[in-house]
N, C-alpha and C positions, 0 to 999 in steps of 0.2 A: 323498396328503395335500394339502390346499389351501394350506398354508403351507410354502414351500420357498425358501430363499435360494439364489440362483445361486452365491454365493461358497462355500457349504458343501456342494456336491454335485459329484461327479465327472461327467465327460461321459457315461460309460457308465451310471452310476446315473440320471442325468437322462433319458437315452434310454429306459432300462428303465421308469422311473416314468412318463414321458410316454406310452409305449405302453400301459402298464397303465391309466393314467387315461383315455386315449381309449377303450380297450376297455371299461372299466367304465362309461363314460358312454354307450356305444352298444350294450351288450349286457346281458342279464340273467345271473344266476348260472348259469342252465341253458345258456347259450351262445346262446340265441335273441336276435335283435335287439330292443332296448328302444326304439330310436328308430323312430318310424313311417316316417321316410324310409328308413332302412336296411332295414326290413321290406319296404317297397314295392319297393325296388330289388332285393331278393334273392328275394322270394317271389311277388309279384303283378305279373308282367310284363305282363299284359293288363288292368290296372285301367283303368276309364273313369270319370272324375269323382271328386270328393272334395276334402277339405281336410286338410292336415297343418299343425300348428303345433309347431315344435321350440322348446325352451327353452334359451336361452343365458344371457348375463350381460353387464352393462356392462363387466366386466373383460375380456371377449373383444374389446372395441373398443379398449381402450387399455392393458391390463395393470395390474398392481398389484404393489407391493413385496412380496416374499416369496410371491407368488402366481403364479409363472411357469407352473407346470404347469396349474393351474386355468384361468388366462387362455388358455393355448395351446389347451386342449381346447375352451373356450367359443368361441374364435375359429374353431376347426375346425368347430364346429356351424354357425356363420354361413356359412362357405363351402360346407359340405355342403348347407345349405338353398338357397343360390343355385344351385348346380350341379344339385341335384335338381329345383328349380323349373323351370329351363330344360329339363331332360331330360323332365319329365313334363307340361309345359304342354300339349303336343299331345294328351295323353290326358285333358285336362280336370281334371287334378289341380293344385290350387293349394297351394304349399308356402311357408310363411313362418316367421319366428322371432320369438318374444317375447324381448326383451332387457331383463330387469328390473334395476332398481337396488336400493336398500335397501327391503326389505319386512319387516314384522314376521312372521318365520318362525322355525321352530326353529333353522335354520342361523345366522340373525342373533343370536338369543338365545344360542346356544352361543358365538358369537364374543365377545359382550359378557361372558359369564360367564368365558370363558378369559382375556380381557384384564384383567378386573377382579380376578381371583383371589379371589373371595368378598367383596370390599369393595363394599358397596352404594353408597357415595358415588362411588367410581370408576366403577361401572357407570352410575349416573345421569349423571355427567359425560360419559362416552362417548356415551350416547344423545343427550344435548343437543348434543354436538359434531357427531355425524353429521347430526342434523336441521338444524343451522346451516349445513351445507355444501350443503343442498338448497334451491334457490330457492323451492320451495313451503313450506319451513320445517318439514317433518315427514317421518317415516318412512311409507312406503306401507302401505296395508291390502291383504292378499292378494286381497280381493274386487276391488280396482281392477285388479290384474293379470288376474284372471279375466274382467273386463269387456272388456279389450283382446283376449283370446283369443276371447271370444264374438263380438266384432266381426269379427275376422279369419276366423272360421268362417261368418259370416253372408253373405247375398246382398248386403248393403250394401258388401262388399269384393270383389265378384265380379271386379273388374279388377285385383286386387292379388295378385301372386305374386313370390316371390324377395325379399320385403321383410323387413327387420329392424326390427321395431317396438320402439323404445326407450320404456320406461315407467319413468321414474326421477325424476319431480318436477322435471325440468329440470337435474338434477345434472351431466349430461355435455353440456349444450347448448353450452357455450363451447368444447369441444374436438372437437365433431363437425363 
């Protein structure tokens, strides 16, 4: 679960949940790797060339209240990206991470709905509050995140590897 207060969970339950969250983030239900980095590390030892973009979150940079498990897994993706980038650079494989902030996605919509508990005025207030915390003054469009990924995969970024590209409208600029 994305929401987990550290005060309300035992150390054993936290460790079990963290392990499950990390495993579910990096593997499919079939047990095969979902992360391209994990796939390349485990299956394609002789790969030459290519680009991988892992997806993390700004919460992996700084954490979030009641989001310890989610934040820890997303931070792990960032360090996996850096380690894999170093390991596979000699094979011509560039590995980077997209670090998105608030984007109009089903996950964000679910969060609004859950917090507002069906009250449309509360939901609108939440959306306005989130937008007000972003220097660009709005929630991102998923196509903007896609454009960042396209750039990371393009020849224009041929000298970029091990990078965590933050795309958050400036929301985390003051703390990075």
